[in-house]
MARBA-3410 file (N, C-alpha, C, O; in Angstrom, 1 decimal):
75
95.1,57.8,49.8,95.6,59.5,49.8,97.5,59.2,50.6,97.9,58.7,51.6 ~ 97.9,59.7,49.8,99.3,60.3,49.6,100.1,60.6,50.1,100.5,61.3,49.2 ~ 101.3,60.6,51.6,101.2,61.7,51.8,101.3,62.6,53.1,101.7,62.2,54.1 ~ 101.0,63.2,53.0,101.4,65.1,53.8,100.7,65.4,54.9,100.1,64.6,55.7 ~ 100.9,66.5,55.0,100.3,67.0,56.8,99.4,67.7,56.3,98.8,68.2,57.2
98.9,68.1,54.9,98.3,69.8,54.9,97.3,69.1,53.5,97.8,68.3,52.7 ~ 95.9,69.5,53.4,95.1,69.1,52.1,94.3,69.9,51.9,93.7,70.6,52.8 ~ 94.0,69.9,50.5,93.9,70.9,49.8,92.5,70.4,49.4,92.7,69.2,49.1 ~ 91.5,70.6,49.2,90.0,70.0,49.4,88.8,71.1,48.7,88.7,72.3,48.5 ~ 87.9,69.6,48.3,86.7,70.9,47.9,85.8,69.4,47.3,86.1,68.3,47.1
84.1,70.4,47.2,83.2,69.7,47.1,83.1,69.9,45.3,82.2,69.5,44.6 ~ 84.0,70.3,45.1,83.7,70.6,43.5,85.6,70.1,43.0,86.4,70.4,43.8 ~ 86.0,69.5,41.5,87.2,69.9,41.1,87.4,70.8,40.6,86.8,71.5,39.7 ~ 88.9,70.6,41.6,90.4,72.2,42.1,91.3,72.0,41.0,92.0,71.1,41.0 ~ 91.2,73.0,40.1,93.0,72.8,38.9,93.1,74.0,39.0,92.3,74.9,39.3
94.6,73.9,38.7,95.5,75.4,38.0,97.2,74.2,37.9,97.7,73.2,38.4 ~ 97.5,75.4,36.8,97.9,74.9,35.6,99.3,74.2,36.7,100.2,73.7,36.1 ~ 99.3,74.3,38.4,100.3,74.3,39.2,100.2,73.0,40.0,100.9,72.5,40.8 ~ 99.0,72.5,39.4,99.3,71.1,40.2,99.2,69.8,39.5,99.0,69.9,38.2 ~ 99.3,68.8,40.0,100.4,67.6,39.7,98.6,67.0,37.9,98.5,67.2,36.7
98.2,66.7,38.6,96.7,66.6,38.0,95.2,67.5,38.6,94.8,67.9,39.7 ~ 94.7,67.4,37.1,93.8,68.1,36.0,92.8,67.8,37.2,93.0,66.7,37.7 ~ 91.7,68.5,37.6,90.2,67.7,38.1,90.4,67.5,38.9,90.2,66.3,38.7 ~ 91.1,67.6,40.3,90.1,66.5,42.2,90.1,67.3,42.7,90.2,68.5,42.6 ~ 90.0,66.4,43.2,89.2,67.0,43.8,90.2,66.9,45.7,89.7,66.9,46.8
91.4,66.8,45.4,91.3,65.6,47.1,93.5,66.9,46.7,93.3,67.4,45.6 ~ 94.7,67.2,47.2,95.9,66.8,47.2,96.1,67.5,48.4,95.5,68.1,49.2 ~ 97.1,67.2,48.1,98.0,67.0,49.8,99.8,67.6,49.7,100.6,67.2,48.9 ~ 100.1,68.7,51.0,101.3,68.6,50.0,101.8,68.5,52.3,101.1,68.4,53.4 ~ 103.4,68.7,51.9,104.4,68.1,53.0,104.8,69.2,54.1,105.5,69.3,55.1
103.6,70.6,52.6,104.7,72.1,53.5,103.1,72.9,53.0,102.5,72.6,52.0 ~ 102.7,74.0,54.2,101.4,74.4,54.7,101.5,75.8,53.2,101.0,76.1,52.2 ~ 102.4,76.1,54.1,102.4,77.4,52.7,103.0,77.4,51.7,103.6,78.4,51.3 ~ 103.1,76.0,50.8,103.6,75.2,49.8,101.4,75.2,49.3,100.9,75.8,48.4 ~ 100.4,73.9,50.4,99.6,74.4,50.0,98.4,75.6,50.2,97.2,75.5,50.2
99.1,76.6,50.5,98.2,77.7,51.3,98.2,78.3,49.3,97.2,78.5,48.7 ~ 99.5,78.4,48.8,100.0,79.0,48.0,99.4,78.2,46.9,98.8,79.0,46.2 ~ 99.3,77.0,46.5,98.4,76.3,45.4,97.2,76.9,46.0,96.5,77.0,45.0 ~ 96.5,77.3,47.0,95.0,76.2,46.5,94.4,78.1,46.4,93.5,78.5,45.6 ~ 94.9,78.8,47.3,95.2,79.9,46.2,95.3,81.1,44.7,95.2,82.2,44.3
95.4,79.7,44.4,96.6,80.4,42.9,95.2,78.9,41.7,95.2,78.9,40.4 ~ 94.1,77.7,42.8,93.1,77.3,42.4,91.8,78.0,41.7,91.1,79.0,41.8 ~ 92.0,77.1,41.0,90.1,77.5,40.3,88.6,76.3,40.5,89.0,75.2,40.1 ~ 87.4,76.2,40.8,87.0,75.2,40.3,85.8,74.8,40.1,85.0,75.0,40.9 ~ 85.5,74.3,38.9,84.6,73.2,37.7,83.9,73.0,38.8,84.2,72.1,39.6
83.0,73.9,39.0,82.1,75.7,37.8,83.3,76.3,38.4,84.2,75.5,38.7 ~ 83.5,77.5,38.5,83.9,78.4,38.7,82.9,79.2,40.0,81.8,79.6,40.0 ~ 84.1,79.2,41.0,84.1,79.8,42.1,83.5,79.5,43.3,82.5,80.1,43.8 ~ 83.9,78.7,43.7,83.5,77.0,45.2,84.8,77.1,45.6,86.0,77.5,45.3 ~ 84.1,76.5,46.4,84.9,77.3,47.7,86.3,76.0,47.6,86.1,74.9,47.1
87.4,76.4,48.0,88.7,75.8,48.9,89.5,76.0,49.9,90.1,76.9,50.5 ~ 89.4,74.8,50.0,89.5,74.5,51.6,91.3,74.1,51.2,91.8,73.5,50.2 ~ 92.1,74.6,52.8,93.5,74.2,53.1,93.3,73.6,54.8,93.6,74.3,55.8 ~ 92.8,71.9,55.0,93.9,71.6,56.4,94.7,71.6,56.3,95.6,71.5,55.4 ~ 94.5,71.5,57.8,95.9,70.6,58.1,95.3,69.6,58.7,94.3,69.8,59.5
95.8,68.5,58.6,95.8,66.7,58.4,95.6,66.3,59.7,94.4,66.1,60.0 ~ 96.7,66.2,61.1,97.0,66.1,62.4,95.1,66.2,63.1,94.2,65.4,63.6 ~ 95.3,67.6,62.8,94.1,68.8,64.0,93.2,68.7,63.1,92.3,68.7,64.0 ~ 92.4,68.5,61.9,91.3,69.2,61.0,91.5,70.6,61.3,92.6,71.0,60.9 ~ 91.3,70.9,61.4,91.5,72.5,61.3,91.4,72.7,59.7,91.6,71.8,58.9
90.7,74.3,59.3,90.8,74.6,57.9,91.8,75.9,58.4,91.3,76.7,59.2 ~ 93.2,76.2,57.8,93.8,76.7,57.7,94.2,78.1,56.6,94.7,79.2,56.7 ~ 93.3,77.0,55.4,93.5,78.8,54.3,90.9,78.5,53.9,90.2,77.5,53.6 ~ 90.8,79.6,54.1,89.8,78.4,52.7,89.3,80.2,51.9,88.9,81.3,52.4 ~ 89.4,79.9,50.9,89.2,80.6,49.6,87.4,79.8,49.3,86.8,78.7,49.1
87.1,81.7,49.4,85.6,81.5,49.8,84.4,81.7,48.1,84.5,82.7,47.4 ~ 83.7,81.0,47.9,82.4,81.4,46.7,83.0,82.8,46.0,83.3,83.8,46.6 ~ 83.2,82.6,45.3,83.6,84.8,44.8,82.3,85.0,44.2,81.6,84.4,43.3 ~ 82.1,86.6,45.4,80.3,86.8,45.2,80.4,87.8,43.5,81.5,88.1,43.0 ~ 79.2,88.0,43.0,78.5,88.4,41.6,79.7,90.0,42.1,80.1,90.4,43.2
79.8,90.4,40.6,80.1,92.2,40.6,78.4,92.8,40.5,77.6,92.7,39.5 ~ 78.2,93.2,41.4,77.0,94.1,40.8,77.0,95.6,39.4,77.9,96.3,39.1 ~ 76.2,95.5,39.1,76.4,96.1,37.7,75.8,97.2,38.2,75.0,96.9,39.0 ~ 76.0,98.8,37.9,75.9,100.0,38.4,75.0,100.5,37.1,75.3,100.2,36.0 ~ 74.1,101.1,37.3,74.0,102.0,36.3,74.7,103.4,36.5,74.5,104.2,35.6
END
């Protein structure tokens, strides 16, 4: 694993135009704010799955992008 104190992770591949390698499950960062910003701008395949940012030394989840709820269709 690459060095860094913060990890973006998901049980599904994570991708973004801003991330270095497409469709990886884990990315590591030294800066927490950068990790959160990257996670917020990222998507999963299939779309709408959970993305987490973990502070590695403690294992604390510092950011969670939950699965998106479907938009109800109103008649």
